[in-house]
C-alpha distance (Angstrom), angle and dihedral (degrees) to the residues before:
residue distance angle dihedral
M1 . . .
T2 3.77 . .
Y3 3.76 137.1 .
L4 3.79 90.9 -145.6
F5 3.84 127.6 90.4
N6 3.80 110.7 -107.6
N7 3.82 93.5 -126.4
Y8 3.85 95.6 122.4
G9 3.83 125.4 67.7
R10 3.72 91.0 -134.7
W11 3.79 124.1 -163.2
D12 3.79 116.9 -128.7
I13 3.80 90.8 -107.3
E14 3.74 133.2 100.3
L15 3.75 116.3 -162.1
V16 3.72 113.9 -148.5
E17 3.80 105.8 166.5
G18 3.81 137.5 27.3
K19 3.78 138.2 179.5
G20 3.74 121.2 176.0
T21 3.81 110.2 -47.3
K22 3.79 94.4 -14.1
V23 3.86 127.5 84.5
I24 3.80 131.3 179.9
D25 3.74 127.5 -147.1
S26 3.82 130.5 -140.7
K27 3.79 89.9 -92.6
G28 3.76 94.7 53.0
K29 3.79 98.4 -103.4
E30 3.80 116.3 145.1
F31 3.87 122.8 -140.3
I32 3.74 136.2 -171.9
D33 3.86 99.8 -127.2
F34 3.78 109.9 -137.4
T35 3.88 90.6 164.1
S36 3.77 100.0 64.1
G37 3.75 87.8 -159.2
I38 3.84 87.7 -56.6
G39 3.78 93.5 -48.2
V40 3.76 96.2 -37.9
C41 3.82 108.7 109.7
N42 3.79 96.1 55.1
L43 3.77 91.4 159.7
G44 3.81 91.3 47.2
H45 3.81 128.1 -107.1
C46 3.86 116.6 -40.9
H47 3.76 97.0 -5.0
P48 3.82 104.5 -160.1
H49 3.83 94.5 -129.8
V50 3.77 92.6 52.4
V51 3.82 92.9 42.0
E52 3.85 91.5 51.9
A53 3.74 94.2 48.4
T54 3.81 96.6 46.5
T55 3.78 92.4 43.8
T56 3.77 90.4 55.9
Q57 3.80 91.7 47.9
F58 3.80 91.2 45.2
N59 3.79 88.4 67.1
K60 3.82 93.0 48.9
I61 3.72 110.9 48.3
W62 3.80 135.4 -35.6
H63 3.73 107.7 -164.7
T64 3.78 140.9 15.8
S65 3.86 128.5 171.8
N66 3.71 115.9 -103.7
L67 3.74 85.6 -119.3
F68 3.90 83.7 85.1
E69 3.80 128.5 70.9
S70 3.82 116.7 -100.0
S71 3.76 123.3 -156.8
L72 3.78 90.0 -178.6
Q73 3.85 91.1 57.9
E74 3.79 88.4 48.9
K75 3.83 91.8 51.1
V76 3.87 91.5 52.0
A77 3.71 93.9 42.4
E78 3.78 91.4 51.5
K79 3.83 90.1 53.8
L80 3.87 92.8 47.1
T81 3.86 91.7 50.5
K82 3.82 94.3 41.2
Y83 3.87 90.6 56.2
S84 3.77 95.9 40.7
N85 3.77 136.0 40.6
G86 3.86 91.4 -101.9
G87 3.75 129.5 117.1
A88 3.75 105.6 -168.7
V89 3.86 135.8 28.8
F90 3.85 136.3 -150.0
F91 3.79 115.6 -161.7
C92 3.80 125.9 -145.5
N93 3.77 139.3 148.6
S94 3.83 108.5 -97.2
G95 3.84 147.2 13.6
A96 3.84 91.5 -100.2
E97 3.82 89.9 54.7
A98 3.85 91.7 46.3
N99 3.84 88.9 52.1
E100 3.86 91.9 46.5
A101 3.75 88.7 53.4
A102 3.81 92.0 49.2
I103 3.86 92.0 50.3
K104 3.81 89.3 50.3
L105 3.75 94.6 46.4
A106 3.84 91.7 50.1
R107 3.77 94.1 48.6
K108 3.81 92.6 45.5
H109 3.89 94.2 47.0
T110 3.87 94.5 46.9
G111 3.75 100.4 32.5
K112 3.87 86.1 -135.2
S113 3.80 129.0 112.6
K114 3.79 111.6 -158.1
V115 3.81 114.9 102.3
I116 3.86 120.7 -172.2
T117 3.81 117.2 -148.2
F118 3.83 133.3 161.5
M119 3.75 141.5 -103.1
K120 3.84 112.7 -97.5
S121 3.77 91.7 21.5
F122 3.83 122.0 134.5
H123 3.81 120.3 -155.8
G124 3.86 104.2 157.2
R125 3.81 144.7 -69.6
T126 3.85 103.7 -95.4
F127 3.73 112.9 110.1
G128 3.79 92.4 -98.8
T129 3.81 98.2 43.3
M130 3.83 90.7 41.1
A131 3.82 88.0 58.5
A132 3.82 89.6 46.1
T133 3.85 91.3 53.8
G134 3.72 116.8 95.8
Q135 3.87 96.8 -142.8
D136 3.77 120.6 92.9
K137 3.79 93.0 -156.3
V138 3.86 92.8 75.4
K139 3.88 91.3 51.6
V140 3.77 100.4 52.2
G141 3.83 113.5 127.7
F142 3.81 98.3 7.1
G143 3.69 98.8 99.2
K144 3.73 129.1 -134.3
M145 3.75 115.2 6.9
L146 3.87 126.1 -137.2
E147 3.71 105.7 -80.8
T148 3.72 100.3 -142.2
F149 3.82 95.7 82.3
V150 3.80 124.3 88.3
H151 3.87 122.3 -167.8
L152 3.76 119.8 -151.7
P153 3.86 132.5 -179.5
Y154 3.77 111.5 -83.6
N155 3.87 116.5 -108.5
D156 3.86 88.8 13.6
I157 3.84 107.8 134.3
D158 3.81 95.0 176.9
A159 3.79 93.3 53.6
L160 3.79 91.1 51.3
E161 3.84 93.0 47.1
K162 3.81 89.7 54.7
E163 3.85 95.4 47.0
I164 3.77 106.9 39.5
D165 3.79 110.2 90.3
E166 3.85 145.5 140.1
N167 3.79 92.1 -63.7
T168 3.81 94.4 56.5
A169 3.82 115.5 108.7
A170 3.89 98.0 -179.6
V171 3.76 148.2 -8.7
M172 3.81 109.0 -136.6
L173 3.82 122.4 -163.9
E174 3.77 149.3 151.7
V175 3.77 112.8 -128.8
I176 3.77 84.8 -147.7
Q177 3.80 115.8 28.3
G178 3.79 105.1 -139.7
E179 3.73 107.2 -179.9
G180 3.81 91.6 31.5
G181 3.82 93.7 64.1
V182 3.85 108.1 -68.9
N183 3.79 89.3 -78.7
I184 3.73 112.3 178.2
A185 3.90 120.4 -146.0
D186 3.73 119.7 -119.9
P187 3.84 107.2 -111.1
A188 3.76 90.3 -134.1
F189 3.72 91.0 53.1
L190 3.74 92.6 53.4
V191 3.77 92.3 51.3
V192 3.84 91.4 51.4
V193 3.79 90.7 47.6
E194 3.79 90.4 55.6
N195 3.82 92.9 45.7
L196 3.80 91.5 50.6
C197 3.83 90.6 49.0
R198 3.76 89.8 54.0
Q199 3.81 93.5 46.7
H200 3.78 93.0 51.5
N201 3.87 100.2 38.3
V202 3.82 90.3 -110.7
L203 3.78 126.6 148.7
L204 3.82 119.5 -125.8
I205 3.73 114.6 -138.7
V206 3.82 119.0 -166.8
D207 3.87 116.7 -163.9
E208 3.74 105.9 -146.2
V209 3.82 96.3 167.4
Q210 3.77 94.2 122.2
T211 3.84 101.1 17.8
G212 3.84 98.3 49.0
I213 3.79 135.7 85.6
G214 3.83 95.5 52.8
R215 3.81 98.2 -50.4
T216 3.87 92.3 129.4
G217 3.83 98.8 35.9
A218 3.84 94.1 -89.4
P219 3.80 131.7 75.9
F220 3.85 86.8 -106.2
A221 3.81 127.9 11.4
Y222 3.85 94.5 -129.3
Q223 3.85 85.9 68.9
H224 3.78 90.3 73.4
Y225 3.86 86.3 66.7
H226 3.80 133.5 57.1
I227 3.79 96.1 -106.4
S228 3.88 136.1 111.4
P229 3.83 111.5 -155.2
D230 3.77 119.3 -155.7
I231 3.81 93.1 -142.3
I232 3.84 129.3 27.7
T233 3.86 124.5 -171.6
S234 3.81 122.8 -153.5
A235 3.79 136.4 178.3
K236 3.85 132.3 120.4
G237 3.83 102.1 65.2
L238 3.85 94.0 28.3
G239 3.86 94.1 89.9
N240 3.85 97.0 25.3
G241 3.76 89.0 -125.3
F242 3.78 100.6 -24.3
P243 3.90 107.7 109.5
T244 3.71 110.2 -105.1
G245 3.81 138.9 130.1
A246 3.77 138.3 -177.8
M247 3.73 142.3 -159.5
I248 3.77 113.9 -149.8
A249 3.84 117.9 -164.0
K250 3.79 135.3 177.7
K251 3.79 115.6 -96.1
E252 3.77 95.5 -107.0
L253 3.81 88.9 66.4
Y254 3.86 92.0 56.3
E255 3.85 96.6 100.6
V256 3.78 93.7 51.0
F257 3.80 95.6 78.0
G258 3.75 102.3 54.1
P259 3.82 125.5 166.0
G260 3.86 110.6 -51.1
S261 3.90 94.3 13.8
H262 3.81 93.9 106.1
G263 3.77 141.4 -14.8
S264 3.75 152.3 164.8
T265 3.79 126.6 -147.2
F266 3.76 96.2 -147.6
G267 3.87 97.5 25.0
G268 3.83 110.9 125.4
N269 3.71 96.8 3.3
P270 3.85 117.5 170.7
L271 3.79 96.9 -101.0
A272 3.78 93.6 47.8
M273 3.76 92.8 46.9
T274 3.81 91.9 48.4
A275 3.80 90.7 51.5
A276 3.86 92.0 45.9
N277 3.83 92.6 47.3
A278 3.80 93.0 50.9
T279 3.80 89.8 46.1
L280 3.81 95.2 51.5
E281 3.82 91.6 48.1
I282 3.80 85.6 68.0
A283 3.76 105.7 26.0
F284 3.76 96.7 52.6
D285 3.81 96.1 47.6
N286 3.74 110.2 119.3
E287 3.85 97.6 -133.6
F288 3.83 88.9 48.8
L289 3.74 91.4 54.1
K290 3.79 92.4 48.6
E291 3.86 87.8 54.6
V292 3.77 91.3 51.9
E293 3.80 89.4 52.6
A294 3.79 92.8 47.4
K295 3.87 92.8 48.1
G296 3.81 88.1 48.7
N297 3.75 92.0 55.0
Y298 3.79 91.8 45.0
L299 3.83 93.2 51.3
Y300 3.83 90.2 47.5
K301 3.86 94.3 50.9
R302 3.82 91.3 45.8
L303 3.85 94.1 48.7
L304 3.83 90.8 44.9
D305 3.77 91.3 53.5
E306 3.82 96.7 42.3
L307 3.79 93.9 46.5
K308 3.79 98.9 39.3
D309 3.80 93.5 111.4
V310 3.87 95.4 47.3
S311 3.85 102.2 111.2
D312 3.83 96.6 -162.2
L313 3.79 94.4 53.0
V314 3.83 104.8 109.5
A315 3.76 101.4 179.1
I316 3.80 147.4 -25.1
R317 3.81 110.2 -134.7
Y318 3.76 120.5 -173.5
K319 3.81 149.3 150.9
G320 3.79 118.1 -170.3
L321 3.78 105.7 -39.8
M322 3.84 97.5 -21.3
F323 3.82 108.7 104.0
G324 3.75 137.5 179.7
L325 3.86 122.1 -175.3
E326 3.74 109.7 -164.3
F327 3.81 119.9 -155.0
T328 3.82 135.0 -176.7
E329 3.82 89.0 -127.2
E330 3.82 127.1 58.1
I331 3.77 111.6 -92.3
A332 3.91 99.0 -148.2
P333 3.85 91.8 103.3
L334 3.85 90.2 55.3
L335 3.85 97.0 58.0
P336 3.87 98.5 66.5
I337 3.87 90.0 43.3
L338 3.79 89.4 53.2
R339 3.85 89.9 48.3
E340 3.83 88.7 53.2
Q341 3.76 88.3 51.7
G342 3.80 92.7 50.0
I343 3.74 102.7 -100.2
L344 3.83 124.7 118.4
A345 3.87 112.5 -154.1
L346 3.75 138.7 155.6
S347 3.81 141.7 -134.3
A348 3.79 125.6 -128.0
G349 3.76 104.0 -163.2
P350 3.87 121.9 -25.7
N351 3.78 97.8 -61.9
V352 3.71 107.1 34.8
L353 3.82 127.2 88.6
R354 3.81 107.4 -151.6
L355 3.86 122.4 -154.4
L356 3.76 120.9 -168.3
P357 3.83 106.5 167.0
P358 3.89 117.6 178.5
L359 3.78 109.9 -87.6
T360 3.80 87.1 -121.1
V361 3.83 93.0 61.9
S362 3.84 113.9 134.7
I363 3.75 126.5 -126.5
E364 3.88 87.7 -115.5
E365 3.75 91.1 54.7
L366 3.83 90.4 47.3
D367 3.77 90.8 52.1
S368 3.83 91.4 49.3
A369 3.80 90.6 49.6
I370 3.78 93.5 45.7
E371 3.75 92.4 52.7
I372 3.84 93.0 52.3
I373 3.87 94.3 42.8
A374 3.81 92.6 47.9
K375 3.80 93.9 48.3
T376 3.89 91.7 46.9
V377 3.84 93.5 47.6
I378 3.78 93.9 46.1
T379 3.79 93.9 47.4
N380 3.75 92.9 45.4
S381 3.85 91.4 47.6
T382 3.79 91.6 49.4
A383 3.82 90.9 48.9
S384 3.81 91.8 48.3
S385 3.86 91.2 49.9
S386 3.72 92.8 50.7
Q387 3.86 91.5 53.1
K388 3.82 93.1 56.1
């Protein structure tokens, strides 16, 4: 019996303590956490800098209405715009809320309603962002979706050229589709997307909810490519575990959201902004980002070497410390075995093992995880082969 809705496929684990890359469950078992709360705790669990800042703020004030001025919001917004191409920020509580705000801003600015997104994308579970998402599984049972969203094949230039028109308000995409399988955009595709948006007076929205805040070795993943989005959405890693989200837009969109046009009761509250500010002081540091990139390259080379003889491994896709290992077989049986061995990992679709370690992970912790993952994958692959 439970008092909770059964809307999560929960694992039989309760995590009660965490420090850095390690977490401990209610039975005292320790795990190496390669989920980071699904890309949330980018600085690891209970990072001392974030803990110190939020503890200090906790004893000052927790919440004020957005009817009041907020120097904390200004401080975080300044960092987000400084390290992006944005000029103004709206704060909310989650990635779905940030994406809702982006869709509203695009429609209000252009006066148009059609939004083009892509198959295998994930933008949230509110009614608007569910409709925007290019995966049918999140829509089952909810009836007719909003009709203003069109889903195209990812990386398909021809399909976009045929669909984009004078009725299109925005093209919305992830430069790396996290939930959809860690699918990485073709750089040439992204350049064409932006050019088509400019030609048709269409806004380009880049969803950086999972890829942002240093995850790929840059403040935002779009910065690895030669594009300049009109709107960027952020959440997950922004507060390192404290719920907060942000929509960042170019300065020319500033006037579109005037008083009363949009809002969020808890968005940008003092605790969230304190956590975000402390997180960004570390995550946007250039040397820190170089280390993320170096550790990502190290993890890739080690995995490639350890798994070179696994016949059902299709590809290892990665950017920074965002990894997807695609197999010919479903990876669901691997996850509980990895948990038994002390590794927490994720899926991204039926055939992709997703690894999202904290960006603060050490080389020693990477080595320990690689050994366990490689042994588990090889053993499982051998067992599967013998059953055929």
